[in-house]
C-alpha positions as CSV (number, residue, x, y, z in Angstrom):
1,M,10.2,-15.7,-15.1
2,L,9.6,-13.3,-12.2
3,A,12.7,-12.5,-10.3
4,L,13.0,-12.3,-6.5
5,G,14.2,-9.0,-5.1
6,T,13.3,-5.4,-4.9
7,W,11.7,-3.5,-7.9
8,E,11.2,0.2,-8.4
9,T,7.5,0.7,-9.2
10,Y,5.4,3.5,-10.6
11,S,1.7,3.9,-10.5
12,N,-0.5,6.7,-11.8
13,F,-3.7,7.8,-9.9
14,T,-6.3,8.3,-12.6
15,S,-9.7,8.2,-11.0
16,F,-11.5,7.8,-7.6
17,A,-15.0,7.0,-6.3
18,Y,-16.6,7.0,-2.9
19,P,-19.4,4.4,-3.3
20,L,-20.4,4.8,0.4
21,G,-20.1,8.5,0.4
22,T,-17.5,10.9,1.5
23,D,-18.8,11.4,5.1
24,L,-17.3,8.0,6.0
25,F,-13.9,9.3,4.9
26,G,-13.9,12.9,6.3
27,G,-16.2,14.9,4.0
28,K,-15.6,17.6,1.5
29,N,-11.9,18.1,2.5
30,V,-11.2,14.5,1.5
31,I,-12.6,15.0,-2.0
32,E,-10.5,18.2,-2.5
33,R,-7.3,16.3,-1.3
34,T,-8.1,13.4,-3.5
35,Q,-8.6,15.6,-6.6
36,S,-5.3,17.3,-6.0
37,D,-3.7,13.8,-6.2
38,L,-5.3,13.0,-9.6
39,N,-2.8,12.2,-12.4
40,K,0.2,12.2,-10.1
41,V,2.7,9.4,-10.4
42,L,3.6,7.6,-7.3
43,K,7.1,5.9,-7.1
44,Y,7.7,3.1,-4.6
45,N,9.5,-0.2,-4.1
46,T,8.0,-3.6,-4.3
47,K,9.3,-7.0,-3.4
48,F,8.7,-10.6,-4.4
49,K,9.7,-13.6,-2.2
50,R,9.6,-17.4,-2.4
51,L,6.9,-19.2,-0.5
52,G,8.4,-21.9,1.6
53,T,10.6,-24.4,-0.2
54,D,8.4,-24.5,-3.3
55,N,9.3,-22.6,-6.4
56,V,6.2,-20.4,-5.8
57,I,7.0,-16.7,-5.9
58,I,4.6,-14.3,-4.4
59,P,4.4,-10.6,-3.7
60,D,5.6,-9.5,-0.2
61,R,2.3,-7.9,0.7
62,V,3.3,-6.4,4.1
63,Y,6.5,-4.8,2.5
64,N,4.5,-3.6,-0.6
65,V,1.7,-2.0,1.3
66,E,4.0,-0.3,3.7
67,S,6.1,1.0,0.8
68,I,2.9,2.4,-0.9
69,L,1.8,4.1,2.3
70,T,5.2,5.5,3.0
71,A,5.4,7.0,-0.6
72,S,1.9,8.3,-0.3
73,I,1.7,9.8,3.1
74,G,5.4,10.1,4.2
75,S,8.0,8.3,6.2
76,N,7.6,7.5,9.9
77,T,3.8,7.2,9.6
78,I,3.5,3.5,10.1
79,Q,3.5,2.7,13.9
80,D,2.9,-1.0,13.8
81,D,2.1,-3.8,11.4
82,R,0.7,-7.3,12.0
83,Q,0.3,-10.1,9.6
84,Y,-2.4,-12.7,10.3
85,S,-1.2,-15.8,8.7
86,N,0.7,-18.9,9.7
87,N,2.2,-19.4,6.2
88,N,3.5,-15.8,5.6
89,I,1.1,-15.1,2.8
90,A,-0.5,-12.1,4.5
91,N,-4.0,-12.5,3.2
92,R,-4.9,-10.4,6.2
93,L,-2.8,-7.5,7.7
94,H,-3.3,-4.7,10.1
95,L,-1.4,-1.5,10.0
96,T,-1.4,1.3,12.6
97,V,-0.9,4.6,10.9
98,Q,-0.4,8.0,12.6
99,R,-2.0,11.1,11.3
100,T,0.2,13.4,9.2
101,H,-1.8,16.5,9.6
């Protein structure tokens, strides 16, 4: 059974692609930065929560996305977050992130 709470999580960045081209994401510098992150392990926390009064357990999407962003680009980069859902599932969310460079 999946347990509620916070978990220490690791992910390994092994490949990347820009199907729409790199110009959309900032050009050649983005490719170089992305290549420097290949095969690096990212450590972050993830959470699971109960949905309503049911016994359904779901990932806490807002917390998890913010945790991945903070681990990736540093603390104090998320300026605002909004979850667009009336049932706390967060199938749609909006994050405002400040530039780090």
